C-alpha positions, 0 to 999 in steps of 0.5 A, spaced: 499 500 499 502 506 498 505 511 504 506 518 504 513 521 506 514 528 504 522 527 504 522 521 499 515 522 496 510 517 495 512 510 496 509 503 497 511 496 499 508 490 497 509 482 496 512 480 490 507 475 486 513 470 484 516 469 491 512 472 496 518 477 498 516 484 501 518 489 496 519 496 499 521 503 498 518 503 491 517 510 489 511 511 486 511 512 478 519 512 478 519 507 473 515 502 469 518 496 471 523 494 477 526 487 478 524 483 485 531 483 489 530 477 492 527 473 486 530 477 480 523 477 476 520 483 473 514 487 475 511 493 472 510 497 478 503 501 474 500 494 474 502 492 481 500 499 484 493 498 480 492 491 482 493 492 490 488 498 489 483 495 485 483 489 491 482 494 496 476 497 493 474 491 491 474 488 498 471 495 500 465 494 496 464 488 499 464 490 505 459 496 504 454 492 499 447 492 501 441 487 497 440 494 493 445 493 488 442 487 486 435 490 486 433 491 478 428 496 480 431 500 485 434 506 481 441 509 484 438 515 486 434 511 491 440 507 494 443 508 501 450 511 502 452 505 504 450 502 497 452 508 493 459 508 496 459 500 494 457 502 487 463 507 486 468 502 490 466 497 485 467 502 479 474 504 482 476 496 482 473 496 474 478 501 473 484 499 477 484 492 474 483 495 466 489 498 468 493 493 471 491 488 465 495 493 460 502 489 462 502 481 463 500 479 470 504 473 473 498 467 473 495 467 480 495 474 479 491 474 472 486 469 475 484 474 481 484 480 476 479 476 472 475 473 478 474 481 480 472 483 473 467 477 472 464 479 479 464 487 478 462 487 471 454 484 472 453 489 477 456 495 474 451 492 468 445 493 471 447 500 473 448 501 466 455 503 467 458 498 462 455 494 456 451 488 457 457 487 451 463 488 456 460 484 462 459 478 457 467 479 455 470 479 462 465 473 464 467 469 458 475 471 459 474 468 466 471 461 463 476 461 458 482 461 463 478 456 468 478 451 461 485 453 459 488 451 466 484 444 466 486 442 460 494 444 462 493 441 468 491 434 464 496 436 459 502 435 464 499 429 467 499 425 461 506 428 459 508 425 466 514 419 465 513 412 467 506 412 469 504 406 472 500 401 469 494 402 474 494 410 471 495 407 464 489 403 464 485 407 468 486 414 467 489 415 461 484 414 457 479 418 461 484 424 461 485 423 453 478 424 452 476 430 457 483 433 454 480 433 447 473 435 449 477 441 453 481 443 447 475 443 442 472 448 448 478 452 448 478 453 441 470 455 441 471 460 446 478 463 444 474 464 437 468 468 441 473 472 445 477 475 439 470 477 436 468 480 443 474 484 442 473 487 435 466 489 437 468 492 444 475 495 440 478 495 446 484 501 446 488 497 450 487 490 449 488 485 456 494 482 457 491 475 458 
């Protein structure tokens, strides 16, 4: 989280998403990319800061959220102060993830970012803050990534050297069938996502 220090400017600290080591004394916007001093992995500073803020706003929105937010008949002008604050926090979380995804995030952060977007998109669409097309895009993105992860896990299992006879007889045929199903589903979903990206005409296509 950012920290104020008049002698040094705005600084913040966060955990490296690769090794978990704390990265501190980083001046905000000093550079676009930094390297973790512990594992050496490159990190996009703007994306890390944007995701940190998005995460904070998303959790805040969940704390403040009331049933009003999902009531299709309730207008924003009729919201309680808590519901209004929650809605604007969701909007800030959504915008923060958009900024964070301008650079490629580590896998775990990508998954969390997409979970935020899929969760928030439906609420923002309900209140006409984003289009239905955009909401569908983020939900499909999360589904597509889930399918891809399962496919990769099965592929890794089938590539393991020297599997036992029991594994080859009982598991491999089922895994191969499931992998073929997932591959077909993945091809179909990725084509659909490309079409949605063209329709939405993103200025900055999410790096996923």
